[in-house]
C-alpha positions in Angstrom: 85.0 92.2 103.4 85.9 92.4 107.1 87.9 95.6 106.5 85.0 97.2 104.7 82.6 96.2 107.5 85.0 97.7 110.1 85.3 101.0 108.3 81.6 101.2 107.6 80.7 100.5 111.3 83.3 103.1 112.5 82.1 105.7 110.1 78.4 105.0 111.0 79.2 105.5 114.7 80.8 108.8 114.1 77.9 109.9 111.8 75.3 109.0 114.4 77.3 110.8 117.1 77.7 113.9 115.0 74.0 113.8 114.0 73.0 113.6 117.7 75.3 116.4 118.9 74.3 118.7 116.0 70.6 117.9 116.6 70.9 118.9 120.3 72.6 122.1 119.4 70.0 122.9 116.7 67.1 122.2 119.2 68.7 124.5 121.8 69.2 127.4 119.2 65.6 126.8 117.9 64.2 126.9 121.5 66.0 130.2 122.2 64.6 131.7 118.9 61.1 130.5 119.6 61.3 131.8 123.2 62.3 135.2 121.8 59.4 135.3 119.4 56.6 133.7 121.4 57.3 134.1 125.1 55.0 137.1 125.3 52.0 135.3 123.9 52.3 131.7 125.1 53.8 129.5 127.8 57.0 127.5 128.0 55.4 124.1 127.3 53.8 125.4 124.1 57.2 126.9 123.0 58.9 123.5 123.6 56.1 121.8 121.6 56.6 124.2 118.7 60.4 123.8 118.8 60.2 120.0 118.7 57.8 120.2 115.7 60.1 122.6 113.9 63.4 120.9 114.7 63.2 118.2 111.9 63.2 121.0 109.3 66.1 122.8 111.0 68.1 119.6 111.3 67.3 118.6 107.7 68.7 121.9 106.5 72.2 121.2 108.1 72.4 117.6 107.1 75.1 118.4 104.5 77.3 120.0 107.2 76.7 116.9 109.4 78.0 114.6 106.7 81.0 116.8 106.1 82.0 117.0 109.8 81.5 113.3 110.1 83.8 112.6 107.2 86.5 115.0 108.5 86.3 113.4 112.0 86.4 109.8 110.6 89.5 110.3 108.5 91.3 112.4 111.1 90.7 109.6 113.6 92.1 107.1 111.0 95.1 109.3 110.6 95.7 109.5 114.3 95.7 105.8 114.8 97.7 105.2 111.6 95.1 102.8 110.3 95.4 104.1 106.7 99.2 103.6 107.0 98.6 100.0 108.1 96.2 99.5 105.1 98.8 100.8 102.7 101.6 98.7 104.4 99.4 95.6 104.0 99.3 96.1 100.3 95.7 97.1 100.3 94.5 100.1 98.3 93.6 103.0 100.5 90.6 103.6 98.2 89.0 100.6 99.9 88.8 102.7 103.1 86.7 105.2 101.1 84.3 102.6 99.7 82.5 101.8 103.0 81.8 105.5 104.0 80.5 106.1 100.4 78.1 103.3 100.7 77.0 104.4 104.2 76.5 108.0 103.0 74.4 106.8 100.1 72.2 104.6 102.3 71.9 107.4 104.8 70.8 109.7 102.0 68.2 107.3 100.7 66.8 106.8 104.2 66.5 110.6 104.5 64.7 110.7 101.2 62.4 107.8 101.8 61.6 108.1 105.5 62.7 111.4 107.0 61.4 113.6 104.2 57.8 112.4 104.7 58.2 112.9 108.5 59.5 116.4 107.8 56.5 117.2 105.7 54.1 116.0 108.4 55.8 117.9 111.2 56.0 121.0 109.1 52.3 121.0 108.5 51.6 120.5 112.2 54.0 123.2 113.1 52.2 125.8 111.0 48.8 124.7 112.2 49.7 124.7 115.8 51.5 127.9 115.6 48.4 129.6 114.2 46.3 127.9 116.9 48.5 128.9 119.8 49.3 132.4 118.6 46.0 133.4 117.0 43.7 131.3 119.1 42.2 129.4 116.1 43.3 126.9 113.4 43.6 128.5 110.0 42.2 126.6 107.1 44.3 126.3 103.9 43.9 124.2 100.9 45.4 124.3 97.4 44.5 121.9 94.6 42.8 121.5 91.2 39.8 123.6 92.4 42.0 126.6 93.3 43.2 128.1 96.6 41.0 128.1 99.7 41.7 130.2 102.8 39.9 130.9 106.0 40.3 134.0 108.1 38.4 135.7 110.9 38.0 136.1 114.7 35.5 135.3 117.4 32.8 137.6 115.8 33.1 136.7 112.1 34.7 134.1 109.8 35.4 134.3 106.1 36.1 131.7 103.5 38.2 132.9 100.5 38.5 131.1 97.2 40.8 132.1 94.4 41.3 130.5 91.0 45.0 131.6 90.8 47.6 133.2 92.9 51.0 134.8 92.1 54.2 133.2 93.2 54.7 135.5 96.1 51.3 134.7 97.6 50.4 138.4 97.7 47.9 138.6 94.8 44.8 136.4 94.4 42.8 136.3 91.1 39.1 135.6 90.5 38.3 135.9 94.2 35.2 135.0 96.0 34.7 135.8 99.8 31.8 134.6 101.9 31.5 135.9 105.4 29.7 134.2 108.3 28.4 135.5 111.6 29.2 134.0 115.0 26.1 131.8 114.8 27.1 130.4 111.4 24.7 132.3 109.2 26.1 133.9 106.0 26.2 137.7 106.1 27.8 138.8 102.8 29.3 137.6 99.6 32.1 139.4 97.7 33.4 138.7 94.2 36.5 140.5 92.9 38.8 140.4 90.0 41.8 140.3 92.2 42.8 140.8 95.9 46.1 142.1 97.2 47.1 141.4 100.8 48.7 144.5 102.4 49.0 145.5 106.1 46.6 142.8 107.4 43.9 143.8 104.9 42.7 142.7 101.5 42.6 145.4 98.8 40.0 144.3 96.3 39.5 145.5 92.7 36.3 145.4 90.6 34.2 144.1 93.4 30.5 143.1 93.5 29.0 143.0 97.0 25.9 140.9 97.9 24.3 141.3 101.4 23.0 137.9 102.6 20.7 139.0 105.4 17.4 137.1 105.9 14.4 138.6 104.1 16.6 140.7 101.9 16.9 140.4 98.1 20.6 139.9 97.6 20.7 140.7 93.9 18.5 143.8 94.2 20.7 145.2 97.0 24.0 144.2 95.4 26.5 147.0 95.0 29.6 147.4 92.8 32.8 149.0 94.0 35.9 149.8 91.9 38.0 149.3 95.0 37.2 147.9 98.5 39.3 147.2 101.6 38.4 144.5 104.1 40.4 143.6 107.2 42.3 140.3 107.5 44.2 138.4 110.2 46.3 136.8 107.5 49.7 138.1 106.3 51.5 137.8 103.0 54.3 135.9 104.8 51.8 133.3 106.1 50.2 132.7 102.7 53.6 132.6 101.0 54.9 130.1 103.5 52.0 127.7 102.7 52.0 128.2 98.9 55.6 128.6 98.2 57.2 126.2 100.6 57.3 122.7 99.1 58.9 121.2 102.3 55.3 120.7 103.5 54.7 118.1 100.8 56.3 114.6 101.0 58.6 113.4 98.2 56.1 110.6 97.6 53.3 113.1 97.1 55.1 115.7 95.2 54.5 114.4 91.6 50.7 114.2 92.2 50.7 117.6 94.0 52.6 119.2 91.1 50.0 117.7 88.6 47.2 119.2 90.7 48.8 122.7 90.8 49.4 122.6 87.1 45.7 121.7 86.5 44.7 124.7 88.7 47.0 127.0 86.8 49.4 127.7 89.7 53.2 128.1 89.3 54.9 124.8 90.1 58.5 125.8 89.4 59.5 125.7 93.1 57.9 122.3 93.6 59.7 120.9 90.6 63.0 122.2 91.7 62.4 120.8 95.2 61.5 117.4 93.7 64.7 117.1 91.6 66.8 118.6 94.4 65.6 115.9 96.8 66.2 113.1 94.3 69.8 114.3 93.8 70.4 114.9 97.5 71.9 111.5 98.4 74.5 112.0 95.6 75.4 115.4 97.1 75.7 114.0 100.6 78.2 111.5 99.1 80.1 114.4 97.6 80.3 116.0 101.1 81.7 112.8 102.5 84.4 112.7 99.7 85.3 116.4 100.2 86.1 115.6 103.9 88.1 112.6 102.8 90.1 114.5 100.2 91.8 116.8 102.6 92.1 114.7 105.8 93.1 111.2 104.7 96.8 112.0 104.8 99.0 111.9 107.9 99.5 115.4 109.3 102.6 117.2 110.6 102.4 120.4 112.7 99.7 122.9 111.7 98.8 121.1 108.5 95.8 119.4 110.2 94.1 122.7 110.9 94.7 123.9 107.3 93.3 120.6 106.0 90.1 120.9 108.1 89.7 124.6 107.1 90.2 123.7 103.4 87.6 120.9 103.6 85.0 123.1 105.3 85.7 125.9 102.8 85.2 123.7 99.8 82.2 122.0 101.3 80.5 125.3 102.0 81.4 126.5 98.5 79.8 123.6 96.8 76.8 123.9 99.1 76.4 127.6 98.2 76.8 126.9 94.4 74.1 124.1 94.7 71.7 126.4 96.5 72.4 129.3 94.1 71.7 127.1 91.1 68.4 126.1 92.6 67.4 129.7 93.2 68.2 130.5 89.5 66.2 127.4 88.5 63.2 128.7 90.6 63.3 132.0 88.8 63.5 130.3 85.4 67.0 131.4 84.6 68.5 127.9 84.6 67.3 124.6 83.2 65.5 122.6 85.9 67.4 119.3 85.6 70.8 121.0 85.0 70.4 123.2 88.1 69.6 120.3 90.4 71.7 117.4 89.1 74.8 119.0 87.6 76.0 120.5 91.0 75.6 117.1 92.7 77.4 115.2 90.0 80.1 117.9 89.6 80.7 117.9 93.4 81.4 114.2 93.4 83.8 114.5 90.4 85.6 117.4 92.0 86.0 115.5 95.3 87.2 112.4 93.5 89.7 114.4 91.5 91.1 115.9 94.7 91.4 112.5 96.3 93.3 111.1 93.3 95.6 114.1 93.3 96.2 113.9 97.0 96.8 110.2 97.0 98.6 109.6 93.7 99.4 113.0 92.3 
């Protein structure tokens, strides 16, 4: 038990150190990228604020690499100090040295899932809201649920509320659309109802439109007009709408099931949200696989240049498994692969492949 505790504590220290160093590097890269994008429209403090809000998502995306590097570092340090040789010489199984890092990786994965994931969802929402506030000068309203999709757009002169019953997966086409515009003093000026609306070049292209003027003292129905096509300006872009609709990272793992149920009720596509949900549930298992991959190539004693080859092999296999997992998720999102198979089989297969390599390297 003392040996397992020692290995667990040593691996945990390396994991935390690697996590801190990679986080600092990610924040610096993110800060440079945000400075490049927003330096012309806002000040340095705002850029730093946006960077700190966005960094949890950036760090979360490289957590698999952090685990892999931590595992490689841990077992190379064990090799340098001949601790694994001592374990073997004492008649203890070397697999005991693997047990503690496996447990630490699993616990770390579950903590990410239960604690960090909800924090990521919160900061992601704040990031988008504040970015719109700082860059556009106003906070954009966005809501999606059982009543449909709600958007707000406008400027200092006019505001518009947009409601759509359905939207395509790209966020570029809205169906059964109602748009109500308001003047600066808050009074309604017009109401539009269209069969669909396509966002192109900062403008809505409406089809089969009925237009009601809402001026005081005017009969709206008598003065209503019908247009086959109509174009109205917009300060929204397709990318902004798609980010909000198609990015499930803004929803906590704890709220994803109820959110998926709401979207289904409203008739929206929930495929990406379902893939995200199962992917997050299987993530601790995949993190364990990354740890085992690092172990498989670096737990032996090295002579000459074999250490560099072992590190390169571990990184190559780790990136390969990561790519396969992401590719399977993309296929699942497009409906070409079964949802559960695409999210769980890569994680389970990665663990089995890594264990097979460990058995081959140690006993083969």
